[in-house]
N, C-alpha and C positions, 0 to 999 in steps of 0.2 A: 560448805563447812560441815553441815549435818552429815553428809555422806562420808567425809573424811573421818569425823569422830566415830561414826558407826563402824567404819572399816578398822580403825584402831582398836575399838572395843572388842570386835570379834577376834582380833589377833591376840589379845591378852586374856581371852577366855570368857567374854561376856556372851550371853544369848541376846540377840538384838531383835527388837520388834519395832518396825518403823513404817512410815507412810503418812499421808495427810491426816490431820487430826480428826476430820469429819468421819473417817473410816474407823476410828478407835474411840468413839464416844463411850462405849461400854467400859473401856479401861479407866477413863477419867471418872465416870460415875461410880465404878466399883471402888476406886481408890478413895474417893470422897466418903463413901459409905464406911469403909474400913477405918478412916480417920475419925468419923463420928462415933464409932463404937468405943474408941479409946478416950473420948472426951477431949481430944486435942492435947492430951498429956503425954509426955515421953514415957515409954515403957522400959523399965530397967531390967526385966527378967529375960529369960531365954525365949527363943522363938516358939518352943513347944509350950511353955507356960502361957505365952501370949495367945496361942491358938486355943488352948484349953479354956482360958479366961473369957475369950470373946467369940467362941464358936468357930465354924469352918473358916479357913483362910480364903475368903472370896476372891481377893486380888490374885492369889496364887492359882486359883482355879481358872480365872480368866486368862492369865499369862500362859497357863499350860493348855489352853483351849479344851478344858474339860478333862485332861489327863492329869492324874496326881503327880506332882513334882517331887523330886527327891528331897528329903528333909535333912537338916543338920548342915555341918560345915561343907559337905561334899556338893551341895546344891550350887549350880552355876549362878553367878550374879546376872542381873538382867538390865539392859539399857532399853528404855522406851523412848525412841526418838521420833517425835511427832512434828511434822512440818505444816505450813499453811494454817497456823493457829489463828483463829478469830478471837482476839483478846476481849471483845465485848460480848461473847457468847456466855450466857448465864452458867452453862455447864463448865466452861473454862474458868470462869470467875470462882465457882465453888471449888474447882480442883486447885487453883492457885492458893486458896486458903488451906486446903486439906492435905495436899500431897506431902508436905514436910512431916506431918504427924501420922501418915498412913503406915501401918505396921504389917509386915508380911514375913512368912518363914524364909523368904528369899530376899537377898539384898537387891534393891531396885533403885536405879538411877534414872531420873526423868530429864529429858532434854526437849524443851518446847521452843519452837522457832516460828516466827511469823513477822509480817510487816508491821511496823509501828511500835510494838512492844507493850508490855503490861503496865508500865509506870502509871498511866492515867486511870487504870481500872483496878489494879491490885489494892485492896483496902489496907494492907500492911505488909511489911517485909519480914521474912523469917531468916534467922542466922544461917540456916542450912541452904538458903537459896542464893545463887549467884546469877546476876543479870549482866549480859554482855550486849552492847549495842554496836552494830556495825553500820558505818556510813557507806556511801557509794564507792565503788572500786576506783582507786587512783588510776589516772590515765595510763601510767606505766604498766600496772597490773592488767588492765583491760587489753592493752596491746599484746602483752605476753600471753594472755589467755587466747586471743585470736590467733597469734602466731602458732601456738601449740595445736590449735584445731585445724588451721588451714595449711600448716606445713611450710609457712614462709612469712617473712616480715610484712605486715600490712603496709600498703602504700597509701597515698592521700585519699584515693577513692574508697578504699575499704575502711580507712580511719574515719571517714565521714559517717559511714554506717555505724561504726563503734560509738562515735560521739552521740549519735541520735539515741542510743540505748541509755544514755544518762548514767552510766556506771552501775546499772542493775545487773547482777551476775546472771540471774535466771533469764532475763530478757535478752541479754547478750548471747547466752547459750542457745536460745531459741532462734535468734536471728542468724547466727553462724550455722546452725543445723539446717535452716531453710536455705541458706546460701549454698551449702554443700549439696543438699538434695536437688536443687535446681541447676547445679553445675554452673553457677553464676560467677565463678572466679577461676583464675589460672595462676600457676606459680612458675616464674621464670627467673633464673639466677638467684633463687632464694627469696624473691619478693612476690607476695601475693597481691594480685590486683583484680578488679572486676573484669569479667569477660566482655562486658558492654559498657557504654557510657554511664548507664544508671543501673542500680540493682534491679533484679527481677521484681515484678509487681507483688508476687507472693511474699517475697522477703520484706518489702516495704510494708505491706499490710500486717506482717507479724509484729511490727513495732507497737501496734495497738492491740491486736487480737491475742497476743501472747503475754501481755503485761498483766500480771496477777493483781495489780493494785487498782485496776479499772473495772468498774461494774458495767453491765449492759446499759444502764441509764447514762453513765458517763460517756460511753462510746457513742451513744445516740447524740449526746450533746456535742461531742467533737465533730461529728459529721455535719451537724447543723451549723456549727461555727465555720467549718470549711466551706459551706455553701454560700456564706455571706460575701458580698463584694468588699465590705469593710468589717474589720473585727468588731464584735459587739462591745458596747460600753457597759461597765459595771453599773453606772447610774441607770441604764435602761432596765437591767435585771432587778435592781433593788426596788423599782417602782411597779413590778408585776404584782398582781393580786396574791394574797397570802398562799393560797393553795398551790399556785405555780411557782412562786418564789422559793418556797421551801425545797421543792424538788430540783429546780434549776440551779439554785445557789449551792445546794448540796453536791450536785454533780460538778459544778465549777470548782468547789473546794477540793474535791477528790482529784480532779485533773491538775490543779495547781500543786497539790501535795505530791503527786506522782511526777511532777516536773514536765508534764506534757504542755500545759499552758503556763504563760507568765503574764503578770500584770504590768503593762507598759503605760504608765500614767493612768488613764481611766479605761483603757482598752485591753481586752484579753487577746494575746497573740500566741501562736505556737512557738515553743522554745526552739525548734529546729525545723528547717524546710522539709525534711523527710517525714516528720510527724504530720505536717500539713498534707503531704502527698498521701500518707497512709489513711488519713481521715477522708480525703477526697475519693480514694479508691473504695473504701467501705461504703461511702454514700452512693456510689454508682453500681454497687454489687447488689443484684436483685435478691430479695429474700428467698430462702430455699422453698422450692415447690410453687413459686409465684410466677405464673406464665406471663402476667402483665408487667413484671419487673418493678412493681411498686409505683407505677405511673398513675397519677390521679386524673380523673376527668375534670373539666372546668367546674362542674357543679360540686364535685368532691373537694376540689381545691378551695372553692369559695366557702364551703361549710367548714373546712379545716381552719381557714383564716378567722372565721367567726368564733370557732371554739377557742382559738388562741387569744381572742379578745375577751373571753370569759362569758360569752352569751350562753343561755340555756337552750335546750332543743326547741322550746316553744318560741323563744325570741329569735332563734335562727330561722325557724319556719316563717315567721313574719317577714324577715329580711329577704329570704330567697323565694318567697311566694310558693312554699310547699307546705304540706301538712306535717305536724310533728312526727307522725308515724313514718312518713317518707324520709324525713331527716334522720330518724333513728336507723332506718334501713341503710341509708348512705353511710352513716357512721360505722355500722358493722362492716360494710365493704371496705371502708378506709382502714379500719383496724386490721383487717385481714391482709390488705395489700402491703401495709407498712410494718406488719409484724409486731403491733403493739396491743396492749390489753386494757388501756385506760386513757382517759382524756389527758392526764398528766404526762404519760409517756408520749402521746400524740404531740403535745406541745413541745416536748423535748426534741422530737425528731424534726420539728418544723420551727426551730428557734428563729430562723431568718424571717419569719412572719411577724416578729415582735418589734421590728425597728420603727423609728419615728415615721418613716414614709408610709407604713401601714396604718399606724394609729391615727395619722392626721386626717384620713378620709372616712373615719368612722363617725356616724351620727348615732345618737342615743336610740336604742331600739324601742319600739312600741310595746309596752309591758303587756304580756299575755294576749296580744292581739293575733288574729288569724285571718287569712283571706276568706272570701265568701265560700270558696269551694273546699276549704279544709275540712277533713273529717273529725 
């Protein structure tokens, strides 16, 4: 939709500046500053009077990338179309308050697009602001989108992949692009079908890797859920220590809001079998540059289990009969193998260690005790 609006704006004479919001922070900050100079009051004079009263037109300088823009009625209007907006970003929040009052010698229309929407974060609404909320693609529209891309009406096998995308247009676009790149479909008699019984692995993995709603923490959680023989219970997760519960439950919420996981009674399950397959594929994919493929030794696995139980390095040393220094050495190797940077991330990648079958055989550690040979 953002691309279509941008194309239409160009056709009617707008200058269009677009891309991810993170690449245009300077625009947002400058517009906020320009609004602050006017005291958030509408200006009724001419553009020249505004510039004279409030100094150089900073916003116009940024829009013109340092080149003076033409003044007066002949100046082209500008559409600033920013996508992937993080609504809880402090700079974005400031811009939401300031943009309607930002004054420039050029007419500027702002289009901000992102997942979720600003309703929960915007402190107030301005009469010059229009908010549009889009839900998931209707099945009919998703099928039409796939037919246009593949050159044929999707059959049941391709429709299964479309359904796994959950109506997210960006994710569906990425999955169809991967299917095309892999040569994973064929068209016969106007019908598009998979070239094999199942989609190529790269296409399946795209269902999680290309989903912009999922953070790295949540993808780690999904891999851990896929590793369990039984889906995890929410009651298990709510009884985790506070430090781990905040991280794990935050990832669960993100996965549920994205429609990847669903709550079935007390258990978390994948919404679609292909999403489970995607998580399983990512779990068995070794981290980049890791010759050992993320496989832990028995000692490293034991230490990881004790970290998941909330034990300190000194308590772990007591349990595995090693010095705290050696435990710390093993932890650094574990972090490197699994591609994590903290104990919280480590627990997220090893969520399957948090089940009742693990907790049942834990005995309380000896506080701050060390074996005789410990350093």
